[in-house]
C-alpha positions in Angstrom: 8.3 -22.5 -31.2 5.2 -19.8 -32.4 4.0 -17.8 -29.4 0.4 -18.9 -30.1 1.2 -22.6 -29.2 2.9 -21.9 -26.0 1.0 -23.6 -23.0 0.9 -21.8 -19.9 2.7 -24.5 -18.5 5.7 -23.6 -20.5 5.7 -20.4 -18.7 8.0 -19.9 -15.6 6.4 -17.7 -13.4 3.6 -19.3 -11.1 1.9 -16.2 -11.0 0.9 -17.1 -14.8 0.6 -21.0 -14.6 -0.9 -21.4 -10.9 -1.9 -18.4 -9.1 -3.5 -16.5 -12.1 -6.7 -14.5 -11.9 -7.8 -14.2 -15.1 -9.9 -11.1 -14.6 -6.9 -9.2 -14.0 -5.3 -10.0 -17.5 -7.2 -6.7 -19.3 -5.3 -4.7 -17.0 -2.0 -6.3 -15.9 -1.2 -8.8 -19.0 1.7 -7.7 -21.2 -1.1 -7.2 -23.9 -3.1 -5.0 -21.5 0.3 -2.8 -21.2 0.5 -2.5 -24.8 -3.5 -1.6 -25.0 -3.1 0.9 -22.3 0.0 2.6 -24.2 -2.0 2.6 -27.3 -5.1 4.4 -25.4 -2.6 7.2 -24.1 -1.1 7.8 -27.6 -4.6 8.2 -28.7 -5.7 10.8 -26.1 -2.5 12.9 -27.0 -3.8 12.9 -30.7 -7.1 13.9 -29.5 -5.7 16.8 -27.7 -3.5 17.9 -30.4 -6.7 17.9 -32.7 -8.9 19.8 -30.5 -5.8 22.4 -30.2 -6.0 22.2 -34.3 -2.6 21.1 -34.4 -3.5 18.1 -36.4 -6.8 17.3 -37.9 -9.6 15.3 -36.4 -9.4 13.1 -39.1 -5.8 12.3 -38.1 -6.5 11.9 -34.6 -9.3 9.6 -35.5 -6.9 7.5 -37.6 -4.2 7.3 -34.8 -7.2 6.0 -32.6 -8.2 3.3 -34.7 -4.7 2.3 -35.3 -3.7 2.1 -31.9 -6.7 0.0 -31.2 -5.1 -2.8 -33.6 -1.8 -2.9 -31.9 -0.8 -6.3 -30.7 1.7 -7.2 -28.1 3.2 -10.1 -30.3 3.7 -7.6 -33.1 5.3 -4.8 -30.9 7.8 -7.5 -29.8 8.7 -8.6 -33.1 9.2 -4.9 -34.2 11.4 -4.1 -30.9 13.5 -7.0 -31.9 14.7 -4.7 -34.8 14.2 -1.3 -33.0 15.5 -2.1 -29.5 12.9 0.2 -28.1 9.4 -0.9 -27.1 7.8 2.5 -27.6 9.8 3.2 -30.9 8.1 -0.3 -32.0 4.8 0.6 -31.0 4.7 4.0 -32.8 6.3 2.4 -35.6 3.3 0.1 -36.1 0.8 2.9 -35.6 2.6 4.8 -38.2 2.5 1.8 -40.8 -1.4 1.9 -41.0 -2.2 5.6 -40.9 -2.3 8.4 -43.5 0.5 10.8 -44.0 -0.7 13.6 -41.9 -1.3 11.2 -38.9 2.1 9.8 -39.5 3.8 12.9 -38.4 1.2 13.4 -35.4 1.8 10.1 -33.7 3.8 10.6 -30.4 4.2 14.5 -31.0 5.8 16.1 -27.9 5.7 12.7 -26.3 8.9 11.0 -24.7 8.4 7.2 -23.7 7.8 7.6 -20.3 5.1 10.0 -20.8 3.3 7.1 -22.3 4.7 4.2 -20.2 4.0 6.0 -16.9 0.8 7.5 -17.7 -0.4 4.2 -19.0 0.8 2.2 -16.0 -1.0 4.5 -13.4 -3.9 4.5 -15.7 -4.3 0.7 -15.6 -3.5 0.4 -12.0 -5.9 2.7 -11.4 -8.7 0.7 -13.3 -7.6 -2.4 -11.7 -8.1 -1.5 -8.4 -11.1 0.2 -8.8 -12.8 -2.4 -10.9 -11.2 -5.5 -9.3 -9.0 -5.3 -6.5 -10.7 -3.1 -4.4 -14.2 -4.6 -4.9 -12.6 -8.2 -3.8 -11.1 -6.6 -0.8 -14.4 -5.2 0.2 -16.0 -8.5 -0.3 -13.6 -10.3 2.3 -14.4 -7.3 4.5 -18.0 -7.9 4.3 -17.4 -11.7 5.2 -15.4 -10.9 8.2 -17.9 -8.3 9.3 -20.7 -11.3 9.2 -18.6 -13.6 11.1 -17.9 -10.8 13.6 -21.5 -10.0 14.1 -22.6 -13.9 14.4 -19.7 -14.8 16.6 -19.9 -11.7 18.9 -21.1 -13.8 21.8 -19.2 -16.9 21.5 -17.0 -17.5 24.4 -13.2 -17.9 23.6 -10.1 -17.9 25.6 -7.9 -14.6 24.5 -4.2 -15.8 24.1 -0.8 -13.7 24.7 2.7 -15.3 24.3 0.7 -18.3 22.8 -0.8 -19.0 26.7 -4.4 -18.6 27.8 -5.0 -15.2 29.1 -8.6 -13.8 29.5 -11.9 -14.4 28.1 -12.9 -12.7 25.2 -15.1 -13.8 22.2 -14.7 -15.1 18.7 -16.4 -12.1 17.1 -14.0 -9.7 19.0 -11.0 -11.9 17.5 -12.4 -11.5 14.2 -13.4 -7.7 14.8 -9.6 -7.3 15.2 -9.3 -8.1 11.6 -12.4 -6.3 10.6 -10.8 -3.1 11.8 -7.4 -3.4 10.5 -8.2 -4.6 6.9 -10.9 -2.0 6.8 -8.6 0.8 7.5 -6.1 -0.9 4.8 -8.9 -0.9 2.1 -9.5 3.1 2.8 -5.5 3.8 2.6 -5.4 1.6 -0.6 -8.3 3.6 -2.2 -6.9 6.8 -1.1 -3.8 5.8 -2.9 -5.4 5.0 -5.9 -6.9 8.3 -5.9 -3.2 10.0 -5.6 -1.8 8.3 -8.6 -0.7 10.8 -11.5 0.4 10.7 -14.9 2.7 13.1 -17.0 3.1 14.9 -20.2 6.2 16.9 -19.4 8.7 15.4 -21.9 12.3 14.0 -21.8 13.4 15.8 -18.7 10.3 17.2 -17.3 10.6 20.7 -18.5 8.1 20.8 -21.3 10.8 21.3 -24.0 9.2 19.5 -26.7 5.4 20.5 -26.1 6.5 24.2 -25.5 7.7 24.1 -29.3 3.9 23.7 -30.4 2.0 25.4 -27.4 2.4 28.4 -25.2 0.7 26.8 -21.9 2.5 23.4 -21.9 1.2 22.7 -18.4 -2.2 23.2 -19.4 -1.7 20.8 -22.6 -0.4 18.0 -20.0 -3.7 18.5 -18.0 -5.8 18.4 -21.1 -4.0 15.2 -22.2 -4.3 13.8 -18.7 -8.0 14.6 -18.3 -8.7 12.3 -21.4 -7.8 9.6 -19.3 -9.3 10.4 -15.8 -5.8 11.4 -14.3 -4.2 14.6 -12.7 -0.6 15.5 -13.5 2.1 15.6 -10.8 3.2 18.9 -9.7 6.7 18.5 -11.2 8.2 15.5 -12.9 11.4 14.5 -15.0 11.4 12.0 -17.6 9.6 9.8 -15.2 6.4 10.7 -13.1 7.1 10.9 -9.3 7.4 7.7 -7.9 5.9 8.0 -4.3 2.5 7.8 -5.3 3.1 4.2 -6.8 5.1 3.2 -3.6 2.6 4.5 -1.7 -0.1 2.2 -3.3 2.4 -0.8 -3.4 3.1 -0.1 0.5 -0.9 -0.1 1.0 -1.2 -3.5 -0.7 1.8 -5.1 1.1 0.4 -3.9 4.2 -3.0 -5.3 3.6 -1.2 -8.7 2.4 0.4 -8.7 5.8 -2.9 -8.6 7.6 -4.1 -11.5 5.3 -1.2 -13.5 6.5 -1.7 -12.7 10.2 -5.4 -13.9 9.9 -4.1 -16.9 8.0 -1.8 -17.8 10.7 -4.7 -17.4 13.3 -7.2 -19.5 11.6 -4.7 -22.2 10.8 -3.3 -22.3 14.3 -7.1 -22.7 15.6 -7.4 -25.8 13.6 -4.6 -27.6 15.3 -6.1 -30.9 16.7 -5.1 -29.8 20.6 -6.8 -26.6 19.9 -9.8 -27.4 17.7 -11.6 -24.1 17.6 -12.6 -23.8 14.1 -12.8 -26.1 11.0 -13.1 -26.2 7.4 -14.9 -28.8 5.0 -13.1 -30.8 2.5 -12.3 -29.2 -0.9 -9.9 -26.8 -2.5 -8.7 -25.3 0.5 -8.1 -28.5 2.6 -6.1 -31.5 1.3 -5.4 -35.0 2.6 -1.8 -36.1 3.1 -0.5 -37.9 0.2 0.3 -40.9 2.5 -2.0 -40.2 5.6 -5.6 -39.9 4.3 -7.1 -39.1 7.7 -5.2 -35.6 7.7 -7.1 -32.7 6.8 -4.3 -30.0 5.9 -5.4 -26.3 5.7 -3.2 -25.6 2.6 -5.5 -22.9 1.6 -4.4 -20.8 4.5 -0.8 -21.6 4.2 -0.8 -20.8 0.6 -1.9 -17.2 1.5 0.8 -17.1 4.1 3.5 -18.4 1.5 2.1 -15.8 -1.3 2.8 -13.1 1.0 6.4 -14.2 1.6 6.9 -14.4 -2.1 5.5 -10.8 -2.4 6.7 -9.0 0.5 10.4 -8.9 -0.5 9.5 -7.1 -3.7 8.9 -3.9 -1.4 12.3 -3.5 -1.3 12.2 -3.3 -5.2 9.8 -0.7 -5.0 11.6 1.5 -2.6 14.8 1.1 -4.8 12.8 2.1 -7.7 12.2 5.5 -6.0 15.7 6.4 -7.0 16.9 7.4 -10.3 19.9 9.3 -11.2 19.2 13.0 -12.2 16.1 13.4 -14.7 16.2 9.8 -15.4 17.9 6.2 -15.6 16.9 2.8 -16.7 17.2 0.9 -13.5 13.3 0.8 -12.8 12.7 -0.3 -16.5 12.9 -4.2 -15.7 11.9 -4.0 -11.8 9.0 -2.3 -12.2 7.4 -5.1 -14.7 7.1 -7.2 -11.6 4.4 -4.9 -10.0 1.6 -6.6 -11.8 2.8 -9.9 -10.6 2.3 -8.6 -6.9 -1.0 -7.2 -7.6 -2.1 -10.6 -9.1 -0.7 -12.8 -6.1 -2.4 -10.3 -3.7 -5.7 -10.5 -5.3 -5.4 -14.4 -5.7 -4.7 -14.5 -2.0 -7.7 -12.1 -1.3 -10.2 -14.2 -3.2 -8.9 -17.5 -1.7 -9.3 -15.9 1.8 -13.0 -14.9 0.8 -13.8 -18.5 -0.1 -12.2 -19.8 3.2 -13.9 -17.3 5.5 -17.4 -18.2 4.1 -16.5 -21.9 4.7 -15.1 -21.3 7.8 -17.1 -23.7 10.9 -16.5 -22.2 14.4 -16.6 -25.2 17.1 -18.2 -23.0 20.0 -18.2 -26.4 22.0 -14.2 -26.5 21.6 -14.0 -22.9 22.5 -15.8 -23.7 25.6 -13.7 -26.8 26.6 -10.4 -24.8 26.0 -11.7 -22.0 28.3 -12.6 -24.2 31.0 -8.9 -25.4 30.9 -7.9 -22.3 32.5 -10.7 -20.6 33.4 -10.1 -20.2 37.0 -6.8 -18.9 36.4 -8.2 -16.0 34.4 -9.5 -14.7 37.7 -5.9 -13.6 38.8 -6.1 -10.1 37.0 -9.5 -9.1 38.2 -8.4 -10.7 42.0 -5.2 -8.6 42.4 -6.6 -5.5 41.1 -9.9 -5.7 43.4 -7.6 -6.8 46.4 -5.4 -3.8 45.8 -8.1 -1.4 45.3 -9.6 -2.9 48.9 -6.2 -2.3 50.4 -4.2 -5.3 50.1 -0.5 -4.4 50.2 1.0 -7.0 47.8 -1.9 -8.4 45.6 -0.1 -9.1 42.7 2.8 -11.3 44.4 0.2 -12.8 46.4 -2.4 -14.0 43.7 0.7 -15.2 41.6 1.8 -17.2 44.5 -1.9 -18.8 45.0 -1.7 -19.7 41.1 1.5 -21.5 41.3 0.1 -23.4 44.3 -3.0 -24.1 42.0 -0.9 -25.4 39.3 1.0 -27.7 41.6 -1.6 -29.2 43.5 -4.1 -29.4 40.8 -6.8 -27.4 42.7 -9.0 -24.6 40.9 -7.5 -21.3 41.9 -11.1 -19.9 42.6 -11.4 -22.7 45.4 -8.2 -21.6 46.8 -8.9 -18.1 47.1 -12.4 -18.7 48.5 -10.8 -20.6 51.3 -7.8 -18.5 52.1 -8.3 -16.8 55.4 -5.8 -14.0 54.6 -8.1 -13.0 51.8 -11.5 -13.0 53.6 -11.4 -9.8 55.1 -10.9 -8.3 51.5 -13.2 -10.6 49.8 -16.0 -9.1 52.1 -15.7 -5.9 50.4 -16.4 -7.2 47.1 -19.5 -6.1 45.4 -22.0 -8.7 44.4 -20.9 -8.4 40.6 -17.2 -8.5 41.5 -17.8 -11.2 43.4 -19.6 -13.1 40.8 -16.6 -12.6 38.3 -14.3 -14.2 40.8 -16.7 -17.5 41.3 -17.7 -17.3 37.5 -14.7 -16.4 35.2 -16.9 -16.5 32.0 -18.4 -13.0 33.2 -15.1 -11.6 33.1 -15.4 -10.8 29.2 -15.3 -6.9 29.7 -17.1 -5.4 26.6 -15.7 -7.8 24.1 -19.4 -8.7 22.6 -20.0 -5.0 22.6 -17.0 -4.1 20.8 -17.5 -6.8 18.3 -20.7 -5.6 17.6 -19.5 -1.7 17.3 -16.8 -2.5 14.9 -18.5 -4.7 12.7 -21.3 -1.9 12.4 -19.0 0.9 11.9 -17.2 -0.9 8.9 -20.6 -1.9 7.6 -21.2 1.8 7.4 -17.8 2.6 6.1 -18.0 0.3 3.4 -21.1 2.0 1.7 -18.7 5.1 1.6 -15.9 3.2 0.3 -18.1 1.8 -2.4 -19.6 5.3 -3.3 -16.2 6.7 -3.5 -14.5 4.1 -5.3 -12.6 5.8 -8.3 
């Protein structure tokens, strides 16, 4: 079968035929990989020309020839050479003049090209696509946190009703976490480095032609907007990429956590948020009444699929001596991780913009155990006013409330043993005991504060995005 006739449904990775983000293809596809390697080869030629080691004409020929190379042709040539970089160099040489032929790839080893091309395309895809998408999701959460900052909701710990918060406060938790991950991701992108130090990193080849090989390396990388690693072997130091991928998976984990929370809040017995019918809600194949939150479940599922790849990324940090080939195949899966992450970010954006909070159900759920939520302020205040064993005593009253089906507030206010202490409560403290919805701390203010802080931070992030 000819490659041009292959359907996407003939491909084996769901990242290609189901979860593909087409805007990432110019950076993460195999065609893009070949293109970026050509960009690096052309940058090398330009610096050789600036150093007067080759003519400007030869450098221009190499650039024009590099732009014509396609992945299909490289693979066909690689089937003869057994080496992808040799294949790409051969293709360039076939369409340039005699002087340029001798200049292609001069001083370079394969991974001067490969590692530098990868760092370059990862920098570009993050700065142009992925970080802007992350920012768009963050903005949607900021907007929700502000809008719902006063919407009363019961807080939950251990899946049990705990104390009152607001829905905006719950979302602000994700605003802060994801915002910090955006900064870490951006900083990791800034830290990506290239290399042009030769087969073992000691500049053996380039030192044959220039007296200042480190400066030569800087000049080649400057053409690409990258800086050099402090020291490299045949490969660039792996930690900057590992740090970036860790930031990605950490961000993905936050997405999965958010997806779980939003999905659970849609359970019929909770019903605190909803989603309209559409791409992220499906009916059962046999139960047409159901509204399955498949979009949120898909985010969690893709996180599960990509998270184990971090073991691979960490293992790729290990290379015997100055180079082995054990990261050659595994590092080719990095684009798939990035694709599935960005796909999930984009899906989260769409879901977030369509989420429908149900304040009436939040209030109903709050009222289910509102009287029990006074247990904490009650025992703390009783202790402060001299009660010798307030925690145990209030706990017993709460148990009695459950057994008898009488609100804890009513039992407390009728308890003769507590009357001497309750008389010491200030009007504000007593109001909280009588009306648990007042026991909300600074949830609304905190939601507003966090949302405003990250609104300001996003402006700085967008300004500094590489």
